[in-house]
Every structure is written in C-alpha cells, then in structure tokens.
A tleap script that builds the chain and sets N, CA, C and O, in Angstrom:
source leaprc.protein.ff14SB
mol = sequence {
  NMET THR LEU VAL GLU PHE PHE ASP ARG ASP
  SER LEU GLU ASN ILE CYS SER CYS ALA ALA
  ALA ARG ALA ASP ARG VAL ILE LEU ILE GLY
  GLY ASP ARG GLN THR ALA GLU ARG CYS ILE
  ALA GLY TYR ARG LYS ILE PHE ALA ALA ARG
  GLN THR ASP VAL ALA PHE GLU TYR VAL SER
  VAL ASP ARG ARG ARG LEU SER ARG MET THR
  GLN THR ILE THR ARG ILE VAL GLN ALA TYR
  PRO ASP CYS VAL PHE ASP LEU THR GLY GLY
  ASP ASP LEU CYS LEU VAL ALA VAL GLY MET
  CASP
}
set mol.1.N position { 0.837 -1.174 -0.001 }
set mol.1.CA position { 0.000 -0.001 -0.003 }
set mol.1.C position { 0.883 1.243 0.001 }
set mol.1.O position { 1.951 1.268 0.614 }
set mol.2.N position { 0.420 2.253 -0.684 }
set mol.2.CA position { 1.130 3.523 -0.762 }
set mol.2.C position { 0.391 4.557 0.074 }
set mol.2.O position { -0.799 4.796 -0.129 }
set mol.3.N position { 1.096 5.162 1.003 }
set mol.3.CA position { 0.532 6.215 1.848 }
set mol.3.C position { 1.006 7.556 1.314 }
set mol.3.O position { 2.203 7.760 1.110 }
set mol.4.N position { 0.077 8.464 1.089 }
set mol.4.CA position { 0.405 9.813 0.625 }
set mol.4.C position { 0.135 10.760 1.779 }
set mol.4.O position { -0.967 10.815 2.324 }
set mol.5.N position { 1.177 11.508 2.137 }
set mol.5.CA position { 1.075 12.443 3.254 }
set mol.5.C position { 1.516 13.821 2.823 }
set mol.5.O position { 2.401 13.973 1.981 }
set mol.6.N position { 0.897 14.812 3.400 }
set mol.6.CA position { 1.374 16.177 3.205 }
set mol.6.C position { 2.457 16.410 4.235 }
set mol.6.O position { 2.224 16.299 5.439 }
set mol.7.N position { 3.651 16.736 3.749 }
set mol.7.CA position { 4.807 16.866 4.627 }
set mol.7.C position { 4.547 17.910 5.687 }
set mol.7.O position { 4.100 19.022 5.405 }
set mol.8.N position { 4.836 17.525 6.905 }
set mol.8.CA position { 4.672 18.391 8.057 }
set mol.8.C position { 6.002 18.404 8.802 }
set mol.8.O position { 6.618 17.355 8.988 }
set mol.9.N position { 6.436 19.554 9.219 }
set mol.9.CA position { 7.710 19.620 9.947 }
set mol.9.C position { 7.623 18.919 11.295 }
set mol.9.O position { 8.645 18.649 11.926 }
set mol.10.N position { 6.421 18.628 11.729 }
set mol.10.CA position { 6.227 17.867 12.962 }
set mol.10.C position { 6.452 16.393 12.621 }
set mol.10.O position { 5.518 15.689 12.235 }
set mol.11.N position { 7.667 15.944 12.763 }
set mol.11.CA position { 8.043 14.591 12.356 }
set mol.11.C position { 7.255 13.514 13.066 }
set mol.11.O position { 7.019 12.448 12.498 }
set mol.12.N position { 6.849 13.763 14.277 }
set mol.12.CA position { 6.121 12.747 15.036 }
set mol.12.C position { 4.832 12.352 14.309 }
set mol.12.O position { 4.491 11.171 14.240 }
set mol.13.N position { 4.128 13.333 13.775 }
set mol.13.CA position { 2.891 13.041 13.044 }
set mol.13.C position { 3.173 12.181 11.818 }
set mol.13.O position { 2.455 11.216 11.557 }
set mol.14.N position { 4.205 12.523 11.073 }
set mol.14.CA position { 4.541 11.742 9.884 }
set mol.14.C position { 4.954 10.313 10.252 }
set mol.14.O position { 4.528 9.361 9.598 }
set mol.15.N position { 5.766 10.160 11.277 }
set mol.15.CA position { 6.236 8.837 11.697 }
set mol.15.C position { 5.075 7.983 12.188 }
set mol.15.O position { 4.976 6.808 11.834 }
set mol.16.N position { 4.200 8.561 12.996 }
set mol.16.CA position { 3.055 7.804 13.522 }
set mol.16.C position { 2.144 7.335 12.400 }
set mol.16.O position { 1.677 6.196 12.417 }
set mol.17.N position { 1.889 8.184 11.439 }
set mol.17.CA position { 1.029 7.803 10.319 }
set mol.17.C position { 1.655 6.672 9.517 }
set mol.17.O position { 0.974 5.720 9.137 }
set mol.18.N position { 2.941 6.778 9.264 }
set mol.18.CA position { 3.642 5.741 8.500 }
set mol.18.C position { 3.601 4.399 9.222 }
set mol.18.O position { 3.340 3.363 8.611 }
set mol.19.N position { 3.858 4.427 10.511 }
set mol.19.CA position { 3.885 3.186 11.282 }
set mol.19.C position { 2.497 2.579 11.409 }
set mol.19.O position { 2.339 1.362 11.310 }
set mol.20.N position { 1.501 3.409 11.626 }
set mol.20.CA position { 0.136 2.913 11.796 }
set mol.20.C position { -0.410 2.321 10.504 }
set mol.20.O position { -1.143 1.333 10.539 }
set mol.21.N position { -0.068 2.905 9.380 }
set mol.21.CA position { -0.597 2.448 8.092 }
set mol.21.C position { 0.111 1.194 7.579 }
set mol.21.O position { -0.426 0.466 6.744 }
set mol.22.N position { 1.315 0.953 8.086 }
set mol.22.CA position { 2.126 -0.184 7.619 }
set mol.22.C position { 2.276 -0.163 6.100 }
set mol.22.O position { 2.113 -1.178 5.421 }
set mol.23.N position { 2.585 0.995 5.604 }
set mol.23.CA position { 2.720 1.206 4.157 }
set mol.23.C position { 4.030 0.642 3.629 }
set mol.23.O position { 5.031 0.591 4.345 }
set mol.24.N position { 4.015 0.221 2.381 }
set mol.24.CA position { 5.236 -0.209 1.694 }
set mol.24.C position { 5.977 1.001 1.136 }
set mol.24.O position { 7.201 1.005 1.011 }
set mol.25.N position { 5.196 2.028 0.805 }
set mol.25.CA position { 5.750 3.229 0.199 }
set mol.25.C position { 5.041 4.426 0.816 }
set mol.25.O position { 3.832 4.399 1.044 }
set mol.26.N position { 5.814 5.481 1.084 }
set mol.26.CA position { 5.254 6.724 1.594 }
set mol.26.C position { 5.688 7.847 0.668 }
set mol.26.O position { 6.877 8.041 0.412 }
set mol.27.N position { 4.701 8.583 0.171 }
set mol.27.CA position { 4.977 9.734 -0.673 }
set mol.27.C position { 4.622 10.969 0.141 }
set mol.27.O position { 3.475 11.154 0.547 }
set mol.28.N position { 5.615 11.803 0.370 }
set mol.28.CA position { 5.413 13.047 1.101 }
set mol.28.C position { 5.291 14.179 0.088 }
set mol.28.O position { 6.140 14.324 -0.792 }
set mol.29.N position { 4.251 14.967 0.210 }
set mol.29.CA position { 4.030 16.110 -0.681 }
set mol.29.C position { 4.276 17.374 0.122 }
set mol.29.O position { 3.777 17.512 1.239 }
set mol.30.N position { 5.038 18.292 -0.437 }
set mol.30.CA position { 5.302 19.538 0.274 }
set mol.30.C position { 6.032 20.545 -0.575 }
set mol.30.O position { 6.271 20.327 -1.763 }
set mol.31.N position { 6.380 21.644 0.045 }
set mol.31.CA position { 7.014 22.724 -0.682 }
set mol.31.C position { 8.462 22.979 -0.314 }
set mol.31.O position { 9.112 23.809 -0.949 }
set mol.32.N position { 8.983 22.303 0.678 }
set mol.32.CA position { 10.346 22.563 1.149 }
set mol.32.C position { 11.171 21.284 1.005 }
set mol.32.O position { 11.285 20.496 1.944 }
set mol.33.N position { 11.738 21.093 -0.171 }
set mol.33.CA position { 12.452 19.854 -0.484 }
set mol.33.C position { 13.635 19.619 0.458 }
set mol.33.O position { 13.846 18.493 0.907 }
set mol.34.N position { 14.394 20.642 0.756 }
set mol.34.CA position { 15.597 20.474 1.568 }
set mol.34.C position { 15.263 19.946 2.970 }
set mol.34.O position { 15.905 19.013 3.451 }
set mol.35.N position { 14.278 20.532 3.610 }
set mol.35.CA position { 13.876 20.072 4.934 }
set mol.35.C position { 13.300 18.666 4.864 }
set mol.35.O position { 13.595 17.826 5.715 }
set mol.36.N position { 12.483 18.411 3.857 }
set mol.36.CA position { 11.862 17.094 3.702 }
set mol.36.C position { 12.917 16.015 3.497 }
set mol.36.O position { 12.815 14.940 4.089 }
set mol.37.N position { 13.915 16.276 2.681 }
set mol.37.CA position { 14.961 15.275 2.432 }
set mol.37.C position { 15.724 14.946 3.716 }
set mol.37.O position { 16.085 13.792 3.946 }
set mol.38.N position { 15.967 15.949 4.544 }
set mol.38.CA position { 16.631 15.691 5.833 }
set mol.38.C position { 15.740 14.830 6.725 }
set mol.38.O position { 16.218 13.895 7.369 }
set mol.39.N position { 14.471 15.139 6.761 }
set mol.39.CA position { 13.538 14.352 7.578 }
set mol.39.C position { 13.412 12.924 7.058 }
set mol.39.O position { 13.369 11.975 7.840 }
set mol.40.N position { 13.352 12.778 5.746 }
set mol.40.CA position { 13.234 11.444 5.152 }
set mol.40.C position { 14.439 10.583 5.522 }
set mol.40.O position { 14.288 9.391 5.786 }
set mol.41.N position { 15.625 11.169 5.542 }
set mol.41.CA position { 16.818 10.419 5.942 }
set mol.41.C position { 16.647 9.899 7.371 }
set mol.41.O position { 17.024 8.767 7.674 }
set mol.42.N position { 16.084 10.720 8.231 }
set mol.42.CA position { 15.818 10.293 9.606 }
set mol.42.C position { 14.742 9.216 9.669 }
set mol.42.O position { 14.865 8.263 10.438 }
set mol.43.N position { 13.693 9.357 8.872 }
set mol.43.CA position { 12.627 8.353 8.844 }
set mol.43.C position { 13.181 7.004 8.406 }
set mol.43.O position { 12.829 5.969 8.972 }
set mol.44.N position { 14.042 7.018 7.405 }
set mol.44.CA position { 14.635 5.763 6.920 }
set mol.44.C position { 15.415 5.072 8.033 }
set mol.44.O position { 15.333 3.853 8.183 }
set mol.45.N position { 16.168 5.838 8.812 }
set mol.45.CA position { 16.933 5.261 9.922 }
set mol.45.C position { 16.017 4.660 10.976 }
set mol.45.O position { 16.280 3.576 11.497 }
set mol.46.N position { 14.952 5.363 11.282 }
set mol.46.CA position { 14.009 4.871 12.298 }
set mol.46.C position { 13.382 3.554 11.854 }
set mol.46.O position { 13.324 2.599 12.628 }
set mol.47.N position { 12.912 3.502 10.604 }
set mol.47.CA position { 12.255 2.279 10.132 }
set mol.47.C position { 13.263 1.151 9.918 }
set mol.47.O position { 12.921 -0.015 10.115 }
set mol.48.N position { 14.480 1.467 9.526 }
set mol.48.CA position { 15.506 0.437 9.375 }
set mol.48.C position { 15.837 -0.174 10.735 }
set mol.48.O position { 16.045 -1.383 10.840 }
set mol.49.N position { 15.885 0.655 11.770 }
set mol.49.CA position { 16.156 0.150 13.119 }
set mol.49.C position { 15.041 -0.780 13.595 }
set mol.49.O position { 15.274 -1.676 14.406 }
set mol.50.N position { 13.845 -0.563 13.091 }
set mol.50.CA position { 12.706 -1.435 13.443 }
set mol.50.C position { 12.582 -2.594 12.462 }
set mol.50.O position { 11.630 -3.371 12.526 }
set mol.51.N position { 13.544 -2.706 11.560 }
set mol.51.CA position { 13.562 -3.748 10.529 }
set mol.51.C position { 12.276 -3.727 9.706 }
set mol.51.O position { 11.691 -4.767 9.402 }
set mol.52.N position { 11.860 -2.528 9.360 }
set mol.52.CA position { 10.674 -2.310 8.538 }
set mol.52.C position { 11.117 -1.653 7.246 }
set mol.52.O position { 11.752 -0.599 7.256 }
set mol.53.N position { 10.777 -2.287 6.133 }
set mol.53.CA position { 11.188 -1.786 4.830 }
set mol.53.C position { 10.107 -0.864 4.262 }
set mol.53.O position { 9.049 -1.321 3.829 }
set mol.54.N position { 10.391 0.428 4.271 }
set mol.54.CA position { 9.475 1.417 3.730 }
set mol.54.C position { 10.247 2.288 2.744 }
set mol.54.O position { 11.317 2.803 3.067 }
set mol.55.N position { 9.698 2.449 1.540 }
set mol.55.CA position { 10.316 3.334 0.545 }
set mol.55.C position { 9.697 4.721 0.707 }
set mol.55.O position { 8.474 4.866 0.720 }
set mol.56.N position { 10.543 5.728 0.828 }
set mol.56.CA position { 10.072 7.103 0.966 }
set mol.56.C position { 10.378 7.877 -0.299 }
set mol.56.O position { 11.462 7.755 -0.870 }
set mol.57.N position { 9.417 8.675 -0.733 }
set mol.57.CA position { 9.588 9.556 -1.885 }
set mol.57.C position { 9.086 10.939 -1.480 }
set mol.57.O position { 8.223 11.077 -0.614 }
set mol.58.N position { 9.638 11.942 -2.117 }
set mol.58.CA position { 9.183 13.302 -1.874 }
set mol.58.C position { 8.763 13.917 -3.189 }
set mol.58.O position { 9.469 13.808 -4.192 }
set mol.59.N position { 7.614 14.561 -3.183 }
set mol.59.CA position { 7.116 15.262 -4.365 }
set mol.59.C position { 6.950 16.724 -3.968 }
set mol.59.O position { 6.207 17.060 -3.046 }
set mol.60.N position { 7.657 17.572 -4.682 }
set mol.60.CA position { 7.588 18.997 -4.403 }
set mol.60.C position { 6.409 19.622 -5.152 }
set mol.60.O position { 6.153 19.301 -6.312 }
set mol.61.N position { 5.704 20.512 -4.471 }
set mol.61.CA position { 4.558 21.181 -5.084 }
set mol.61.C position { 4.465 22.596 -4.515 }
set mol.61.O position { 4.782 22.841 -3.351 }
set mol.62.N position { 4.027 23.504 -5.359 }
set mol.62.CA position { 3.806 24.880 -4.923 }
set mol.62.C position { 2.480 24.911 -4.175 }
set mol.62.O position { 1.421 24.767 -4.787 }
set mol.63.N position { 2.526 25.092 -2.894 }
set mol.63.CA position { 1.321 25.022 -2.054 }
set mol.63.C position { 0.415 26.231 -2.236 }
set mol.63.O position { -0.647 26.298 -1.616 }
set mol.64.N position { 0.809 27.185 -3.071 }
set mol.64.CA position { -0.029 28.354 -3.327 }
set mol.64.C position { -0.806 28.228 -4.630 }
set mol.64.O position { -1.623 29.094 -4.944 }
set mol.65.N position { -0.565 27.157 -5.399 }
set mol.65.CA position { -1.201 26.997 -6.711 }
set mol.65.C position { -2.060 25.730 -6.718 }
set mol.65.O position { -1.557 24.617 -6.865 }
set mol.66.N position { -3.339 25.930 -6.559 }
set mol.66.CA position { -4.276 24.822 -6.463 }
set mol.66.C position { -4.228 23.924 -7.705 }
set mol.66.O position { -4.267 22.700 -7.580 }
set mol.67.N position { -4.145 24.507 -8.878 }
set mol.67.CA position { -4.136 23.697 -10.102 }
set mol.67.C position { -2.921 22.778 -10.158 }
set mol.67.O position { -3.032 21.638 -10.607 }
set mol.68.N position { -1.777 23.251 -9.715 }
set mol.68.CA position { -0.574 22.413 -9.686 }
set mol.68.C position { -0.712 21.289 -8.671 }
set mol.68.O position { -0.268 20.165 -8.904 }
set mol.69.N position { -1.335 21.608 -7.539 }
set mol.69.CA position { -1.525 20.579 -6.526 }
set mol.69.C position { -2.446 19.475 -7.031 }
set mol.69.O position { -2.159 18.292 -6.850 }
set mol.70.N position { -3.551 19.860 -7.663 }
set mol.70.CA position { -4.467 18.843 -8.157 }
set mol.70.C position { -3.822 18.013 -9.265 }
set mol.70.O position { -4.073 16.811 -9.353 }
set mol.71.N position { -3.001 18.628 -10.108 }
set mol.71.CA position { -2.277 17.869 -11.140 }
set mol.71.C position { -1.327 16.861 -10.503 }
set mol.71.O position { -1.244 15.715 -10.944 }
set mol.72.N position { -0.626 17.280 -9.489 }
set mol.72.CA position { 0.317 16.397 -8.799 }
set mol.72.C position { -0.419 15.237 -8.141 }
set mol.72.O position { 0.011 14.088 -8.245 }
set mol.73.N position { -1.501 15.528 -7.480 }
set mol.73.CA position { -2.280 14.479 -6.816 }
set mol.73.C position { -2.842 13.507 -7.847 }
set mol.73.O position { -2.839 12.297 -7.623 }
set mol.74.N position { -3.320 14.021 -8.963 }
set mol.74.CA position { -3.849 13.155 -10.031 }
set mol.74.C position { -2.762 12.213 -10.544 }
set mol.74.O position { -3.018 11.026 -10.748 }
set mol.75.N position { -1.560 12.729 -10.752 }
set mol.75.CA position { -0.451 11.885 -11.224 }
set mol.75.C position { -0.130 10.781 -10.212 }
set mol.75.O position { 0.141 9.643 -10.598 }
set mol.76.N position { -0.158 11.112 -8.940 }
set mol.76.CA position { 0.137 10.115 -7.906 }
set mol.76.C position { -0.942 9.030 -7.898 }
set mol.76.O position { -0.629 7.841 -7.833 }
set mol.77.N position { -2.193 9.434 -7.963 }
set mol.77.CA position { -3.297 8.460 -7.953 }
set mol.77.C position { -3.225 7.548 -9.164 }
set mol.77.O position { -3.486 6.350 -9.056 }
set mol.78.N position { -2.874 8.104 -10.318 }
set mol.78.CA position { -2.756 7.294 -11.527 }
set mol.78.C position { -1.576 6.335 -11.437 }
set mol.78.O position { -1.664 5.195 -11.893 }
set mol.79.N position { -0.484 6.787 -10.858 }
set mol.79.CA position { 0.716 5.949 -10.764 }
set mol.79.C position { 0.580 4.872 -9.680 }
set mol.79.O position { 1.141 3.784 -9.810 }
set mol.80.N position { -0.153 5.174 -8.627 }
set mol.80.CA position { -0.289 4.254 -7.495 }
set mol.80.C position { -1.772 4.084 -7.147 }
set mol.80.O position { -2.260 4.733 -6.222 }
set mol.81.N position { -2.487 3.233 -7.866 }
set mol.81.CA position { -3.925 3.083 -7.610 }
set mol.81.C position { -4.244 2.570 -6.207 }
set mol.81.O position { -5.381 2.682 -5.750 }
set mol.82.N position { -3.253 2.012 -5.529 }
set mol.82.CA position { -3.480 1.510 -4.166 }
set mol.82.C position { -3.259 2.582 -3.101 }
set mol.82.O position { -3.257 2.275 -1.909 }
set mol.83.N position { -3.074 3.828 -3.513 }
set mol.83.CA position { -2.701 4.861 -2.541 }
set mol.83.C position { -3.852 5.245 -1.631 }
set mol.83.O position { -5.029 5.177 -1.985 }
set mol.84.N position { -3.441 5.655 -0.429 }
set mol.84.CA position { -4.350 6.127 0.608 }
set mol.84.C position { -3.796 7.464 1.075 }
set mol.84.O position { -2.590 7.599 1.285 }
set mol.85.N position { -4.661 8.443 1.236 }
set mol.85.CA position { -4.229 9.764 1.674 }
set mol.85.C position { -4.432 9.920 3.172 }
set mol.85.O position { -5.494 9.605 3.710 }
set mol.86.N position { -3.392 10.414 3.835 }
set mol.86.CA position { -3.481 10.760 5.251 }
set mol.86.C position { -3.797 12.249 5.298 }
set mol.86.O position { -2.977 13.074 4.897 }
set mol.87.N position { -4.957 12.583 5.776 }
set mol.87.CA position { -5.415 13.969 5.760 }
set mol.87.C position { -5.208 14.695 7.079 }
set mol.87.O position { -5.823 15.735 7.316 }
set mol.88.N position { -4.348 14.161 7.940 }
set mol.88.CA position { -4.137 14.800 9.237 }
set mol.88.C position { -3.139 15.945 9.176 }
set mol.88.O position { -3.067 16.742 10.111 }
set mol.89.N position { -2.370 16.047 8.101 }
set mol.89.CA position { -1.397 17.134 7.981 }
set mol.89.C position { -1.743 18.013 6.786 }
set mol.89.O position { -2.750 17.796 6.113 }
set mol.90.N position { -0.926 18.972 6.539 }
set mol.90.CA position { -1.138 19.840 5.390 }
set mol.90.C position { -2.012 21.030 5.725 }
set mol.90.O position { -2.698 21.061 6.747 }
set mol.91.N position { -1.968 21.999 4.842 }
set mol.91.CA position { -2.784 23.181 5.063 }
set mol.91.C position { -4.122 23.047 4.328 }
set mol.91.O position { -4.362 22.054 3.640 }
set mol.92.N position { -4.971 24.030 4.475 }
set mol.92.CA position { -6.321 23.950 3.916 }
set mol.92.C position { -6.325 23.759 2.407 }
set mol.92.O position { -7.125 22.982 1.887 }
set mol.93.N position { -5.446 24.454 1.696 }
set mol.93.CA position { -5.428 24.364 0.247 }
set mol.93.C position { -5.065 22.950 -0.216 }
set mol.93.O position { -5.606 22.474 -1.215 }
set mol.94.N position { -4.170 22.282 0.485 }
set mol.94.CA position { -3.815 20.903 0.156 }
set mol.94.C position { -5.030 19.981 0.316 }
set mol.94.O position { -5.267 19.108 -0.519 }
set mol.95.N position { -5.777 20.179 1.367 }
set mol.95.CA position { -6.946 19.359 1.607 }
set mol.95.C position { -8.037 19.606 0.571 }
set mol.95.O position { -8.745 18.680 0.174 }
set mol.96.N position { -8.171 20.849 0.139 }
set mol.96.CA position { -9.109 21.166 -0.940 }
set mol.96.C position { -8.693 20.457 -2.213 }
set mol.96.O position { -9.539 19.920 -2.928 }
set mol.97.N position { -7.409 20.447 -2.505 }
set mol.97.CA position { -6.904 19.783 -3.719 }
set mol.97.C position { -7.226 18.295 -3.727 }
set mol.97.O position { -7.584 17.745 -4.769 }
set mol.98.N position { -7.102 17.641 -2.585 }
set mol.98.CA position { -7.431 16.207 -2.498 }
set mol.98.C position { -8.919 16.024 -2.752 }
set mol.98.O position { -9.313 15.092 -3.453 }
set mol.99.N position { -9.735 16.879 -2.205 }
set mol.99.CA position { -11.179 16.777 -2.398 }
set mol.99.C position { -11.612 17.001 -3.830 }
set mol.99.O position { -12.640 16.477 -4.259 }
set mol.100.N position { -10.841 17.774 -4.573 }
set mol.100.CA position { -11.180 18.057 -5.964 }
set mol.100.C position { -10.784 16.922 -6.895 }
set mol.100.O position { -11.373 16.764 -7.964 }
set mol.101.N position { -9.793 16.133 -6.500 }
set mol.101.CA position { -9.287 15.088 -7.393 }
set mol.101.C position { -10.225 13.920 -7.454 }
set mol.101.O position { -9.955 12.948 -8.159 }
savepdb mol mol.pdb
quit
C-alpha cells in the first residue's frame, strides 16, 4: 500500500502515520524539499532500526497553486492506484486539492 502524506515539519505526526498504516511506500508532498529530504533520511533510519522496509519519496509542489496541486495528486493516484491519503497534515489548500481530485 502507498501512503500519501502532506509533509509536516512535525516529524512525530509523519512517523506515527507511516507506522500505523504499515505502508510499503510513503509519498510526502510539500514545498520545502531540503527540509523534507533531511527528515526522510531520519525516517529511513528509524524504520531500518525497526527492521521495517518502507520506501520514501518526496514530491515537491507549490502550495499556493491549487491547479498544480491537483495535477500532482492526479499523477500520484494514476501511478499508485493503491494509494491512501493521510489527511491529518497539510494546510487547507492541500486538503481542498485532495477533495477536488
């Protein structure tokens, strides 16, 4: 299963969602690639220590452009039909984009 999350700097929320979902793949969507890549490196270490194999990907999106967000979400849904969205993070515009797709 693929879990799609809106990247949140609150790592605890991202880690809890990943662990609870028992996803094979986690796609984080956000606007700050540099911070996300640092967090993903930490997530990989945490899951490796638990002997849990999770693939992490980051998709950068302009959180101020609704049309770009919906295009990105559509591409993810088409590429990963098994995906599930975690709606506990992200800002209002991100949540609107998921509802529109």
